[in-house]
C-alpha positions, -999 to 999 in steps of 0.1 A, spaced: -131 -58 -60 -149 -91 -65 -145 -123 -45 -141 -158 -58 -146 -191 -39 -123 -204 -11 -90 -220 -24 -56 -231 -11 -25 -210 -13 -11 -233 -39 -42 -227 -60 -39 -190 -54 -4 -188 -67 -13 -209 -97 -42 -185 -105 -18 -155 -99 7 -170 -123 -19 -172 -151 -37 -140 -143 -35 -107 -162 -49 -88 -132 -38 -85 -96 -53 -111 -72 -51 -108 -35 -54 -138 -11 -75 -134 20 -76 -165 42 -88 -188 14 -106 -162 -7 -92 -146 -38 -101 -110 -44 -96 -95 -79 -83 -59 -77 -101 -35 -100 -84 -7 -120 -81 27 -105 -94 62 -113 -71 88 -128 -68 107 -95 -56 75 -77 -30 69 -104 -17 105 -104 -14 105 -66 6 72 -67 30 86 -94 34 119 -75 43 101 -43 66 76 -60 84 105 -77 88 126 -45 97 97 -23 120 83 -49 140 115 -50 143 115 -13 153 78 -10 175 78 -41 208 77 -22 196 60 10 196 23 20 158 23 17 140 4 -11 107 16 -25 85 -9 -44 54 -3 -65 19 -17 -64 31 -48 -83 50 -60 -53 31 -87 -34 35 -87 4 28 -115 28 8 -108 59 14 -140 78 -7 -131 109 -38 -129 88 -31 -154 61 -32 -127 34 -12 -117 4 -18 -81 -7 -7 -55 -33 -3 -21 -15 0 10 -37 36 17 -25 59 0 0 92 12 16 117 -12 31 142 3 55 166 -26 55 175 -54 30 142 -67 16 134 -103 26 112 -124 3 92 -155 6 103 -175 -24 72 -188 -40 75 -226 -41 46 -229 -64 45 -205 -93 42 -168 -96 55 -139 -75 78 -138 -45 62 -120 -16 79 -93 5 81 -103 42 95 -72 58 77 -40 47 83 -10 70 61 17 54 29 9 35 11 36 15 -25 31 3 -44 56 -19 -81 54 -8 -109 47 -32 -146 42 -26 -144 4 -30 -114 -1 -7 -114 28 19 -133 9 47 -111 -22 42 -79 -2 41 -88 16 73 -100 -14 93 -92 -50 85 -61 -43 63 -46 -20 90 -51 -45 117 -35 -72 96 -6 -51 87 0 -44 124 8 -81 128 39 -77 106 69 -72 130 88 -48 106 57 -26 99 61 9 115 42 33 94 9 34 74 0 62 50 -35 67 38 -40 92 10 -75 104 0 -82 106 -37 -115 126 -36 -103 154 -13 -69 167 -1 -60 147 30 -31 125 40 -30 105 72 2 91 86 0 64 113 34 59 131 41 31 155 53 46 188 56 13 206 38 -21 206 0 -14 203 5 24 203 2 44 171 3 82 166 -18 97 138 -8 129 120 -33 144 95 -21 168 67 -46 191 49 -27 223 39 -7 229 7 22 245 25 27 216 49 55 190 46 43 154 49 67 133 69 70 97 57 98 78 72 129 100 68 114 120 39 95 152 39 74 160 8 52 190 1 15 182 6 7 202 -26 31 179 -45 10 148 -35 -20 163 -53 -1 179 -82 -23 177 -114 -52 161 -96 -85 177 -106 -112 172 -80 -138 188 -103 -138 158 -126 -138 131 -99 -169 110 -100 -180 123 -134 
């Protein structure tokens, strides 16, 4: 990620409209999102496949990493790796130019990388908690086998469940997916080479 100078939301959406890369907005700063390593991409595709099969005939909507979401409480616009909406999606129609932003994400999934892990675990999580519809946060390691699922129990109370074993079923929303399927075809020997 690289940071640019402070700009207005209008300027951000104008940049986003012209950009070939993903740009996030963080309270006046624009952050260019870098590409991802193969393990990161494989994990996202595995999760999208497994969750997509589970959600196929439900009222839930799953959106990819190209879906911009608005985090009003922190003046941010972000691109999570996957988002699940449990009711009808609501969008902020972009009055400027560019993408419409999702306002009511329920489940947000982030695959961790060296450059984003600290931010995903700290500031991003705290900001996501300001979204009224947000009830579940899933962090998936890309350098080792570990999935963390934070579930909102009540206001300001979250329960963490960690998954580390292949035979476990990872519970995300109403879905259960095999832990080993999250890491299908991920080779940890080549990570960092």
